[in-house]
FIKOL-564908 format. One record per residue: x, y, z of N, C-alpha, C, O in turn; residue number from 1; residue in three letters. Coordinates in Angstrom, 1 decimal, always signed. Atoms other than C-alpha are relative to their C-alpha. Layout:
     n_x     n_y     n_z    ca_x    ca_y    ca_z     c_x     c_y     c_z     o_x     o_y     o_z   nr  rest
       X       Y       Z       X       Y       Z       X       Y       Z       X       Y       Z  NUM   Ala
...
END
This chain:
     n_x     n_y     n_z    ca_x    ca_y    ca_z     c_x     c_y     c_z     o_x     o_y     o_z   nr  rest
    -0.4    +1.1    -0.8    -7.0   +22.4   +12.3    +0.8    -1.0    -0.9    +0.3    -1.4    -1.9    1   Met
    -0.8    +1.0    +0.7    -4.3   +20.0   +11.1    -0.5    -1.4    +0.2    -0.7    -1.8    +1.4    2   Lys
    +0.5    +1.3    -0.1    -5.4   +16.5   +10.4    +1.2    -1.0    +0.3    +2.3    -0.9    -0.2    3   Arg
    -1.0    +1.0    -0.5    -3.5   +13.6   +12.1    +0.3    -0.9    -1.2    -0.6    -1.3    -1.9    4   Ala
    -0.4    +1.0    +1.0    -1.5   +11.3    +9.8    +0.3    -1.3    +0.7    +1.0    -1.3    +1.7    5   Val
    -0.2    +1.3    -0.7    -1.5    +7.6   +10.6    +1.5    -0.4    -0.2    +2.2    +0.1    -1.1    6   Ser
    -1.4    +0.5    +0.1    +1.8    +5.8   +11.2    +0.3    -0.6    -1.3    +1.4    -0.4    -1.8    7   Ala
    -0.3    +0.7    +1.3    +1.4    +3.8    +8.0    +0.1    +1.0    -1.1    +1.0    +0.8    -2.0    8   Gly
    -0.1    -1.0    +1.0    +0.8    +6.9    +5.9    +1.4    +0.7    +0.1    +2.0    +1.0    -0.9    9   Val
    -1.3    -0.7    -0.3    +3.8    +8.7    +7.5    +1.2    -0.9    -0.5    +2.1    -0.4    -1.1   10   Ala
    -1.1    +1.0    +0.4    +6.0    +5.5    +7.0    +0.1    +0.0    -1.6    +1.2    +0.1    -2.1   11   Trp
    +0.0    +0.1    +1.4    +5.0    +5.3    +3.3    +0.6    +1.4    -0.6    +1.4    +1.3    -1.6   12   Leu
    -0.4    -1.3    +0.5    +5.6    +9.1    +2.7    +1.5    +0.1    +0.2    +2.2    +0.8    -0.6   13   Ala
    -1.4    -0.1    -0.2    +9.1    +8.7    +4.2    +0.9    -0.6    -1.1    +2.1    -0.4    -1.2   14   Asp
    -0.7    +0.6    +1.1   +10.1    +6.7    +1.1    -0.1    +0.8    -1.2    +0.4    +0.4    -2.3   15   Tyr
    +0.0    -0.9    +1.1    +9.5    +9.6    -1.1    +1.1    +1.1    +0.2    +1.6    +1.3    +1.3   16   Thr
    -1.1    -1.0    -0.1   +12.1   +12.3    -1.9    -0.4    +1.2    +0.9    +0.5    +1.8    +1.6   17   Pro
    +0.5    -1.2    -0.8   +10.0   +15.0    -0.1    -1.3    -0.5    +0.8    -2.4    -0.2    +0.3   18   Asn
    +1.2    +0.5    -0.7    +7.7   +13.4    +2.5    -1.1    +1.1    +0.3    -2.3    +0.8    +0.2   19   Pro
    +1.0    -1.1    -0.3    +6.1   +16.8    +3.5    -0.8    +0.3    -1.3    -2.1    +0.4    -1.2   20   His
    +0.7    -0.3    +1.3    +5.2   +17.5    -0.2    -0.9    -1.1    -0.3    -2.0    -0.9    -0.8   21   Ala
    +0.8    +1.2    +0.3    +3.9   +14.0    -0.6    -1.3    +0.0    +0.9    -2.4    -0.2    +0.3   22   Thr
    +1.2    -0.1    -0.9    +1.6   +14.3    +2.4    -1.0    +1.1    -0.4    -2.2    +0.9    -0.3   23   Leu
    +0.9    -1.1    +0.5    +0.3   +17.6    +1.1    -0.7    -0.4    -1.3    -1.9    -0.1    -1.4   24   Ala
    +0.6    +0.5    +1.2    -0.4   +16.0    -2.3    -1.2    -0.9    +0.3    -2.3    -0.9    -0.2   25   Arg
    +1.0    +1.0    -0.3    -2.3   +13.1    -0.7    -1.2    +0.7    +0.7    -2.3    +0.3    +0.5   26   Trp
    +1.1    -0.8    -0.7    -4.3   +15.6    +1.5    -0.9    +0.6    -1.0    -2.1    +0.8    -0.7   27   Ala
    +0.8    -0.6    +1.1    -5.5   +17.2    -1.8    -0.6    -1.1    -0.9    -1.3    -0.7    -1.8   28   Arg
    +0.6    +1.1    +0.8    -6.5   +13.8    -3.2    +0.8    -0.4    -1.2    +0.3    -1.1    -2.1   29   Gly
    -0.9    +0.3    +1.1    -3.5   +13.5    -5.6    +0.8    -1.2    +0.3    +1.0    -1.6    +1.4   30   His
    -0.8    +1.1    -0.1    -1.4   +10.5    -6.3    +1.5    +0.4    +0.1    +1.8    +1.5    -0.4   31   Leu
    -1.5    -0.3    +0.0    +2.4   +10.3    -5.7    +0.7    -1.3    -0.3    +0.5    -2.3    +0.3   32   Gln
    -0.8    +1.1    +0.3    +4.8    +7.9    -7.3    +1.0    -0.3    +1.1    +1.6    +0.6    +1.6   33   Arg
    -0.9    +0.4    -1.0    +6.8    +5.9    -4.8    +0.9    -1.1    -0.5    +0.3    -2.2    -0.9   34   Ile
    -0.9    +1.1    +0.4    +9.9    +3.8    -5.7    +0.0    -1.1    +1.1    +0.0    -0.8    +2.3   35   Ala
    +0.0    +1.1    -1.0    +9.9    +0.4    -4.1    +1.3    -0.3    +0.5    +1.4    -0.8    +1.7   36   Ser
    -1.3    +0.1    -0.6   +13.6    +0.2    -3.7    +0.3    -1.5    +0.4    -0.2    -2.4    -0.3   37   Gly
    -0.4    +1.3    -0.4   +15.1    -2.8    -1.9    -0.8    -0.4    +1.2    -0.6    -1.6    +1.7   38   Cys
    +0.7    +0.3    -1.2   +12.8    -2.7    +1.1    -1.2    -0.8    -0.1    -1.7    -1.5    +0.8   39   Asp
    +1.2    +0.7    +0.3    +9.7    -4.2    -0.5    -0.2    -0.2    -1.5    +0.5    +0.5    -2.3   40   Trp
    +0.5    +0.2    +1.4    +8.2    -5.5    -3.7    -1.4    +0.6    +0.0    -2.1    +0.6    +1.0   41   Leu
    +1.4    -0.4    +0.2    +5.0    -4.0    -5.1    -0.7    -1.0    -0.9    -0.2    -1.3    -2.0   42   Val
    +0.7    +1.0    +0.7    +2.5    -6.6    -6.2    -1.4    +0.6    -0.4    -2.1    +1.2    +0.5   43   Val
    +1.3    -0.5    +0.5    -0.5    -5.5    -8.4    -1.0    -1.2    -0.1    -0.6    -2.3    -0.6   44   Glu
    +1.0    +1.1    +0.1    -3.7    -7.6    -8.1    -1.4    +0.5    -0.1    -1.6    +1.7    +0.1   45   Ala
    +1.4    -0.4    +0.1    -7.4    -7.5    -8.7    -0.6    +0.4    +1.4    -0.3    -0.2    +2.4   46   Pro
    +0.4    -0.6    -1.3    -9.1    -5.4    -6.0    -1.0    -1.0    +0.7    -0.9    -1.2    +1.9   47   Leu
    +1.0    +0.8    -0.7   -12.0    -7.8    -5.3    +0.7    -1.2    +0.6    +0.4    -1.6    +1.8   48   Gln
    -0.7    +1.1    -0.5    -9.7   -10.8    -4.8    +0.9    +0.5    +1.2    +1.0    -0.2    +2.2   49   Arg
    -0.8    -0.6    -1.0    -7.4    -8.6    -2.7    -0.8    +0.3    +1.3    -0.4    +0.0    +2.4   50   Ser
    +0.9    -0.3    -1.1   -10.3    -7.5    -0.5    -0.3    -1.3    +0.9    -0.3    -1.2    +2.1   51   Ala
    +0.2    +1.2    -0.7   -11.1   -11.1    +0.4    +1.2    -0.5    +0.8    +1.1    -0.9    +1.9   52   Ala
    -1.2    +0.4    -0.7    -7.5   -11.8    +1.3    +0.3    +0.9    +1.1    +0.8    +0.5    +2.2   53   Ile
    -0.2    -1.0    -1.1    -7.3    -8.6    +3.3    -0.8    -0.4    +1.2    -0.4    -0.2    +2.4   54   Met
    +0.8    +0.4    -1.1   -10.2    -9.8    +5.4    +0.6    -1.2    +0.8    +0.6    -1.1    +2.1   55   Gly
    -0.6    +1.2    -0.7    -8.5   -13.1    +6.2    +1.3    +0.4    +0.8    +1.5    +0.0    +1.9   56   Gln
    -1.2    -0.4    -0.7    -5.2   -11.4    +7.0    -0.3    +0.9    +1.2    +0.4    +0.8    +2.2   57   Leu
    +0.4    -0.9    -1.1    -6.9    -8.8    +9.2    -0.4    -0.8    +1.2    -0.1    -0.5    +2.3   58   Ser
    +0.4    +0.8    -1.1    -8.6   -11.4   +11.2    +1.1    -0.8    +0.7    +1.1    -1.0    +1.9   59   Arg
    -1.1    +0.7    -0.5    -5.3   -13.1   +11.7    +1.0    +1.0    +0.6    +2.1    +0.6    +1.2   60   Ala
    -0.9    -1.0    -0.5    -3.7    -9.8   +12.7    +1.3    +0.2    -0.8    +2.3    +0.6    -0.2   61   Gly
    -1.3    -0.1    +0.8    -1.2    -9.9    +9.8    -0.2    +0.9    -1.2    +0.6    +0.8    -2.2   62   Gln
    +0.2    -0.8    +1.2    -2.6    -7.3    +7.4    +1.1    +1.1    +0.0    +1.3    +1.8    +1.0   63   Leu
    -1.0    -1.0    +0.2    +0.2    -5.0    +6.1    -0.5    +1.1    -1.0    -1.7    +1.1    -1.2   64   Gly
    +0.4    -1.1    +0.9    +0.2    -2.0    +3.7    -0.6    -0.5    -1.3    +0.0    -1.3    -2.0   65   Pro
    +0.7    +0.3    +1.3    -2.3    -2.3    +0.8    -0.6    +1.3    -0.5    -1.2    +2.0    +0.3   66   Val
    +0.6    -1.2    +0.5    -3.4    +0.5    -1.5    -1.0    -0.5    -1.1    -0.7    -1.4    -1.8   67   Met
    +1.0    +0.4    +0.9    -6.6    +0.2    -3.5    -0.5    +1.2    -0.9    -0.4    +2.3    -0.5   68   Gly
    +0.6    -1.0    +0.9    -8.1    +2.0    -6.5    -1.2    -0.6    -0.6    -1.2    -1.3    -1.7   69   Tyr
    +1.2    +0.6    +0.4   -11.7    +0.9    -6.9    -0.4    +0.2    -1.4    -0.9    -0.7    -2.1   70   Pro
    +0.4    -0.3    +1.4   -12.3    +2.6   -10.2    +0.7    -0.8    -1.0    +0.2    -1.1    -2.1   71   Glu
    -0.8    +0.8    +0.9    -9.6    +0.5   -11.8    +0.0    -1.5    +0.4    +0.6    -2.3    -0.3   72   Ala
    +0.1    +1.4    -0.5   -10.4    -2.7    -9.8    +1.4    -0.5    +0.2    +1.8    -1.6    -0.1   73   Asp
    -1.4    +0.3    -0.3    -6.7    -2.7    -8.7    +0.3    +0.2    +1.4    -0.2    +1.1    +2.1   74   Arg
    -0.6    -0.2    -1.3    -4.9    -3.1    -5.5    +1.5    -0.3    -0.1    +2.0    -1.0    -0.9   75   Ala
    -1.4    +0.1    -0.1    -1.2    -2.8    -4.7    +0.5    -0.4    +1.4    +0.2    +0.3    +2.3   76   Trp
    -0.5    +0.5    -1.3    +0.4    -4.8    -1.9    +1.5    +0.3    +0.1    +2.2    +0.1    -0.9   77   Trp
    -1.4    -0.1    -0.3    +3.7    -4.0    -0.3    +0.4    -1.3    +0.7    -0.1    -1.6    +1.8   78   Leu
    -0.4    +1.3    -0.5    +5.4    -7.3    +0.4    +1.6    -0.1    +0.2    +2.3    +0.6    -0.5   79   Val
    -1.4    +0.1    -0.1    +8.9    -8.3    +1.6    +0.7    -0.6    -1.3    +0.0    -1.3    -2.0   80   Pro
    -0.7    +0.4    +1.2   +11.5    -8.9    -1.1    +0.0    -1.6    -0.2    +0.2    -2.0    -1.3   81   Pro
    -0.1    +1.5    +0.1   +11.5   -12.7    -0.3    -1.4    -0.6    -0.1    -1.5    -1.8    +0.1   82   Asp
    +1.4    +0.5    +0.0    +7.7   -13.1    -0.7    -0.4    -0.7    -1.3    -1.5    -1.2    -1.4   83   Ala
    +0.4    +0.5    +1.3    +7.8   -14.3    -4.3    -0.6    -1.4    +0.0    -1.4    -1.8    -0.8   84   His
    +0.5    +1.3    +0.0    +7.1   -17.9    -3.3    -1.5    -0.1    +0.5    -2.1    -1.1    +0.3   85   Asp
    +1.3    +0.0    -0.5    +3.8   -16.9    -1.7    -1.0    +0.9    -0.7    -2.2    +1.0    -0.3   86   His
    +0.8    -1.0    +0.7    +2.4   -14.5    -4.3    -1.1    -0.7    -0.8    -2.0    +0.1    -1.2   87   Leu
    +1.1    +0.7    +0.8    +0.2   -17.1    -6.1    -1.4    +0.2    +0.6    -2.4    +0.1    -0.1   88   Gly
    +1.2    -0.2    -0.6    -2.5   -16.5    -3.6    -0.8    +1.2    -0.5    -2.0    +1.2    -0.4   89   Val
    +0.7    -1.2    +0.6    -3.3   -13.1    -5.3    -0.4    -0.2    -1.4    -1.2    +0.6    -1.9   90   Leu
    +0.3    +0.2    +1.4    -3.5   -14.5    -8.8    -1.5    -0.4    -0.3    -1.9    -0.5    -1.4   91   Ala
END
């Protein structure tokens, strides 16, 4: 049985050179490098602080794509290219 892929996962995979291969790697639990390009910036932040902010954004209905790696206490946020004025909240 084939597992359904969420719209967010499919959207992110579309930014890789081979979305099908990327989805297969993710299904096996492997990572895939994704270039940020001109569509977004990637912001790295501490996971614990990010989790608190994610809760606030989720309650406001404004949570966007965030990737977390608990073992490294890191999170990566995808933000619009013009978001640099608002990034201090993650520091």
